[in-house]
Every structure is written in structure tokens, then in C-alpha cells.
KEVO-984954 format. One line per field, with one value per residue: residue number from 1; residue in one letter; y, x, z of N, C-alpha, C in turn. Coordinates in steps of 0.001 Angstrom, whole numbers, plus 500000, padded with zeros to 6 digits. Each point is the difference from the previous one (the first is absolute). Example, Ala and Ser with C-alpha at 12.3 -4.5 7.8 and 13.67 -1.06 7.14 Angstrom:
<nodes>
k: [1, 2]
r: [A, S]
n_v: [494310, 501050]
n_u: [513190, 499650]
n_w: [507800, 499280]
ca_v: [501190, 501190]
ca_u: [499110, 500820]
ca_w: [500000, 500060]
c_v: [501200, 501090]
c_u: [500900, 499230]
c_w: [500000, 500730]
</nodes>
This chain:
<nodes>
k: [1, 2, 3, 4, 5, 6, 7, 8, 9, 10, 11, 12, 13, 14, 15, 16, 17, 18, 19, 20, 21, 22, 23, 24, 25, 26, 27, 28, 29, 30, 31, 32, 33, 34, 35, 36, 37, 38, 39, 40, 41, 42, 43, 44, 45, 46, 47, 48, 49, 50, 51, 52, 53, 54, 55, 56, 57, 58, 59, 60, 61, 62, 63, 64, 65, 66, 67, 68, 69, 70, 71, 72, 73, 74, 75, 76, 77, 78, 79, 80, 81, 82, 83, 84, 85, 86, 87, 88, 89, 90, 91, 92, 93, 94, 95, 96, 97]
r: [X, X, X, X, X, X, X, X, X, X, X, X, X, X, X, X, X, X, X, X, X, X, X, X, X, X, X, X, X, X, X, X, X, X, X, X, X, X, X, X, X, X, X, X, X, X, X, X, X, X, X, X, X, X, X, X, X, X, X, X, X, X, X, X, X, X, X, X, X, X, X, X, X, X, X, X, X, X, X, X, X, X, X, X, X, X, X, X, X, X, X, X, X, X, X, X, X]
n_v: [594421, 499071, 501242, 499093, 499449, 500309, 498692, 500074, 501047, 499425, 498888, 500725, 500683, 498852, 499831, 501235, 500407, 500235, 499851, 498982, 499575, 500430, 499602, 501179, 499004, 499758, 498888, 500108, 500397, 499270, 501049, 499482, 500912, 499379, 498823, 499910, 499204, 498785, 500261, 499298, 499251, 500886, 499052, 499205, 500579, 500541, 500681, 499874, 501195, 499718, 499833, 500708, 501025, 500286, 501011, 499113, 499319, 499114, 499899, 499076, 499781, 498896, 501172, 499840, 501255, 499648, 500288, 500261, 499172, 500078, 500346, 501306, 500331, 500979, 498853, 500912, 499781, 498914, 499079, 499582, 499014, 499378, 499255, 498963, 500254, 498677, 500093, 498813, 500175, 501229, 499892, 500347, 501230, 500251, 501227, 499472, 501178]
n_u: [799148, 499185, 500053, 500331, 500393, 498748, 499879, 501187, 499524, 498812, 500647, 500833, 498963, 499364, 501263, 499685, 500839, 499638, 501271, 500038, 498839, 500524, 500864, 500583, 500868, 499028, 499419, 499724, 501193, 500472, 500776, 499517, 499195, 500576, 499813, 501132, 498992, 500357, 498958, 499065, 500498, 500945, 500206, 499729, 500471, 498822, 500906, 499095, 500511, 499487, 501240, 500303, 499741, 499117, 500378, 500363, 499106, 500968, 500302, 500835, 500097, 500221, 500295, 498861, 500265, 499294, 500888, 498747, 499867, 501317, 500333, 500164, 500873, 499773, 500011, 500790, 499295, 500732, 499133, 499584, 500154, 500653, 499038, 500798, 499729, 500217, 500359, 499804, 499300, 499516, 499839, 498907, 500113, 499196, 499990, 499243, 499397]
n_w: [881600, 499583, 499519, 499097, 501135, 499718, 499888, 499391, 499349, 499825, 499698, 499288, 499530, 499839, 499645, 499602, 500918, 501254, 500336, 499150, 500485, 501155, 499114, 499791, 499974, 500882, 499544, 501302, 500406, 499029, 499931, 498884, 500554, 501032, 499433, 499399, 500291, 499635, 499240, 500611, 499028, 499795, 499118, 501042, 501091, 500178, 500675, 500954, 500291, 501199, 500438, 498931, 500805, 499043, 499249, 499064, 499303, 500156, 498711, 500440, 498691, 500735, 500564, 500672, 500332, 501098, 500960, 499660, 501025, 499945, 501239, 500022, 500921, 499141, 499322, 499436, 498894, 499823, 499673, 498825, 500863, 499029, 499495, 499993, 498727, 499920, 498727, 500553, 498892, 499895, 501317, 499307, 500506, 501013, 500495, 500951, 499960]
ca_v: [499580, 500011, 500859, 499522, 498931, 500665, 499158, 500131, 501325, 499929, 499178, 500809, 501021, 499348, 499563, 501159, 500162, 501279, 501090, 500249, 500519, 501362, 500838, 500835, 499302, 498788, 500073, 500776, 501414, 500541, 501257, 500104, 501404, 500497, 499087, 499575, 498551, 499246, 499601, 498628, 499820, 501359, 500026, 499235, 500318, 501363, 499942, 501163, 500308, 500930, 500290, 501166, 501131, 500722, 501118, 499573, 498678, 500102, 498731, 499929, 498637, 499114, 500282, 501114, 500481, 500509, 500331, 501365, 500327, 500327, 501392, 500608, 499972, 500978, 499424, 500379, 498869, 500043, 499690, 500491, 499238, 499303, 498548, 499569, 499079, 499439, 498945, 499086, 499470, 501041, 500775, 501377, 500281, 501353, 500252, 500297, 500719]
ca_u: [498611, 499431, 498824, 499020, 499247, 499130, 499873, 501236, 499964, 499028, 500584, 501049, 499328, 499334, 501011, 500573, 499575, 499430, 500956, 500122, 498741, 499740, 501106, 499635, 500306, 499193, 498982, 498844, 500268, 500956, 499561, 500756, 500143, 501240, 501104, 500103, 500159, 499226, 498661, 499673, 499363, 499711, 499315, 498756, 499107, 499841, 500075, 499369, 500589, 499081, 500302, 500874, 499190, 500375, 499106, 499076, 500311, 501217, 500457, 501386, 500148, 498888, 499595, 499087, 499953, 498630, 499536, 499496, 499124, 500765, 499864, 501048, 499640, 498926, 498767, 499855, 500353, 501246, 499691, 498775, 498893, 499304, 500122, 500687, 499268, 501006, 499689, 501117, 500478, 500743, 500725, 499533, 499476, 499548, 499565, 498568, 499661]
ca_w: [499915, 498652, 500017, 499035, 500645, 500977, 501196, 500775, 500623, 501091, 501056, 500639, 500812, 501126, 500966, 500692, 501388, 500410, 499780, 498559, 499445, 500474, 499527, 498837, 498747, 499886, 498945, 500454, 500268, 499043, 499396, 498752, 499641, 500593, 499729, 498607, 500046, 499012, 500414, 499603, 498680, 499545, 498707, 500051, 501115, 500489, 501447, 500623, 501294, 500617, 501396, 500059, 499535, 498782, 499711, 498954, 499466, 499209, 499441, 499550, 499491, 500346, 501365, 500258, 501382, 500107, 501352, 499844, 501127, 501203, 500428, 500813, 501424, 500188, 499481, 498595, 499119, 499228, 498605, 499376, 500579, 498917, 499901, 498790, 499140, 499087, 499042, 500222, 498724, 499275, 501000, 500049, 501322, 500272, 501368, 500114, 501240]
c_v: [500126, 500797, 499575, 498894, 500605, 499180, 500113, 501349, 499994, 499184, 500780, 501056, 499372, 499514, 501169, 500102, 501403, 501159, 500340, 500633, 501425, 500953, 500801, 499308, 498730, 500138, 500823, 501495, 500637, 501238, 500244, 501445, 500551, 499149, 499603, 498502, 499354, 499627, 498608, 499994, 501337, 500064, 499417, 500486, 501488, 499918, 501305, 500162, 501072, 500359, 501153, 501187, 500669, 501089, 499631, 498600, 500148, 498609, 500154, 498560, 499169, 500224, 501231, 500335, 500681, 500265, 501475, 500450, 500272, 501482, 500469, 499945, 500983, 499445, 500361, 498840, 500223, 499813, 500561, 499321, 499394, 498500, 499678, 498980, 499537, 498995, 499042, 499351, 501032, 500824, 501483, 500236, 501451, 500097, 500406, 500690, 499320]
c_u: [499533, 498696, 498938, 499123, 499170, 499868, 501241, 500044, 499051, 500563, 501061, 499378, 499374, 500977, 500631, 499435, 499478, 500951, 500149, 498740, 499705, 501135, 499551, 500244, 499167, 498993, 498778, 500261, 500994, 499417, 500805, 500154, 501357, 501222, 499981, 500320, 499140, 498640, 499714, 499241, 499545, 499211, 498587, 498982, 499991, 499939, 499470, 500566, 499144, 500322, 500984, 499223, 500586, 498960, 498933, 500393, 501184, 500386, 501434, 500236, 498779, 499501, 499096, 500054, 498657, 499514, 499595, 499132, 500762, 499828, 501272, 499552, 498876, 498641, 499743, 500441, 501336, 499684, 498661, 498742, 499108, 500175, 500656, 499138, 500973, 499362, 501190, 500516, 500882, 500917, 499631, 499362, 499506, 499622, 498534, 499757, 498859]
c_w: [498553, 500029, 498992, 500577, 501137, 501275, 500885, 500718, 501195, 501167, 500775, 500917, 501238, 501071, 500761, 501411, 500275, 499707, 498525, 499422, 500441, 499655, 498784, 498664, 499823, 498859, 500408, 500053, 499044, 499324, 498719, 499529, 500463, 499688, 498530, 499979, 498926, 500596, 499441, 498681, 499400, 498701, 500075, 501032, 500315, 501522, 500594, 501401, 500652, 501430, 500165, 499442, 498753, 499747, 498971, 499560, 499058, 499509, 499532, 499578, 500326, 501430, 500057, 501484, 500195, 501419, 500000, 501166, 501293, 500324, 500705, 501461, 500323, 499575, 498550, 499107, 499289, 498526, 499568, 500530, 498914, 500173, 498672, 499261, 498917, 499053, 500056, 498723, 499304, 500897, 499966, 501354, 500071, 501466, 499983, 501339, 500714]
</nodes>
């Protein structure tokens, strides 16, 4: 696949079926925190991942992990319960209580 052609990437994703989309490796559920895979347009796009609980906002390359509102089974918070504020031009970010 040509990752430089955004339209081709979107078309490929739109052709995925239910089984592919609900897999851990799908574009919706991929957890880059656990896999060392190439991210899409690493130099150009900041990618925000918010479906895997983390203790604090974490940036690794062009990926920000920010699921700070998940809880343990006891109801205690896993993360800092902050909102993520991002400058999409500079990629600077901060957590807001």
C-alpha cells in the first residue's frame, strides 16, 4: 500500500469488514503502545490514541496516548483525569484538570 496516498489509505480502511475492524490490529483499536509498527505519516501527522488507559499523557514520536479517565474495577482512577489540550501546529500539549 502507498502510505503517501491518503485517499488510497482511506479507501483501504473503508473496505475492511467487521472482523478486520474489531481486531486489535485494526485502525480503530490498534495499540501502538504495545506494538512496534510503522505509524501513518510519522513526520507529518500527530496521532492521538485514547482507548488504552495510561497513567499520564505520554508522547512517543508522533503519537500521544491520552486515556486518562479509565478506572480500575474498584472505581479508582487509572490516570490523572486531565483533558488533553494540543497545539496542532507545534504539537505542544498539556493536561488540563
